[in-house]
N, C-alpha and C positions, 0 to 999 in steps of 0.2 A: 602361720596357722596358730601358733601358741599365743601370739598377741591378740588375735581375734577371740580365741578361747578365753584368755584372761579378761578381755574387755566384756565378753558375754557373762562370765562369772561375776565380775564386779558389778554389772548392771543387775543381775539376778539377786545378788546378795543384799543390795540396797533396797529397802522397803519403799514402795511408792508413797508419796505424801498423800495423806487422806484429804478428801475434799472437805471443805468447811461444813460443819453440821448446821442445818437450818432448823430452827425451832418452829414447830407448827403453831405455837401460841402467839397470836396477834401478828404474825408475819415478821417477827424480829429475828435477827441473825446473831448467832453466838460469836463468830469471828468475822468482823466486818472488814478487816483490812484486805481481804481477797476480792471483794466486790468493788466494781467501779461505781461512780456516782449515779450513773443512769439506772443501774440495777437497784441501788439503794433508794433512789427516789420512787421507784415503782412499788416498793414495799410500803404498806400503810401502817402508821403507828396504831398502837392499841388504844382504844378509848371505850368508855362505857356506853356510848351510843350504839355499839354493835349489838349488845344484848337486847336493848329495847327495839332495835331494828329487826332482829331475828324474831322476837316475840310478836311484833306487828306483822311481819311477813307470815308467820304461822297462823295468826288470827285471821288474816285475809284469806289464806289458803283454805282453812277450815270452814270459814263462812261461805266461800264460793263452792266448796265441795258439798256442803249441805244444800245450797241453792240448786246445784246442778242435779242433785238426786231428787229433791222434793218438788221443785217447780214443774218440771216436765211431767212427772207422774201425776201430781195433783191436777195440773192443767188438763191432762189427757182425760182423766175420769170426770172432772167437773164439766169440761166442754162436751164430752160425749153424752153424759146424762142430762144436764140441764140446758145446754145451748142447742146442740144439734138434734138430739132426739126429743127434748122437751119443748123448747121454744120454736124450733124450725120444723118439727114433726118429721124428721128424716127417718129412714129405715135403720135398723140396727147395723147393717153392713156399711151404709154410708156414714153413719155416726162414727164407727171405728176409723174409717178412712180419714175423715176430716179432723177428728181428734188427734190422730197420729201426726197429721201435718202441723197442727197447732203445737204439739209437744216438740217436734223437731225444730220449729221456729223458736220456741222457748229455749231450747238448748243452745241455739246459735246466739240468741240475745244474751243469755247468761255468760257464754264464753266471750262474746265481744265486750261485755261489761267488765269481766275479769281482766282481759287484756288492757282495757282502758285504765282501770284502777292500778294494775301492776305497773304499767308504763309511767303513770303519773307519780306513784310512790317512788319508783326507782329513780326517776329524773330528779325528784325533790331531794332524795337522799344523796344523790350524786352532787347536786348543787350545794347542799349543806356541807358535804365532805370537802368540796373545793374551797370553801371559805376559810378553812383552818390551815 
């Protein structure tokens, strides 16, 4: 029993080795000797394209945010006043209904356009990153 107690005390007195610190900046690792090659190859090196890529992504996001707010609202009131009630001579109630349908279709078109642009930008950036 004393051997087990001594073994337990010796294990408790030894501090565990800390895990290697991983730097959040650019995916670099401070102590690389603990990682195998597969883990190191998964980390991307830092380059200046990341900043322009982030700015481009934010510009795209802000652009489509503005589109998704303004296009359906503007289309709703424009189609209600000028198209459905003005040109087609529909009643006020029918104008609301068809203008709402036009606004919902506009939201879906803007969302589909956003997905298309984001997909193409992402695949282009991925291809450019693979070349280096």
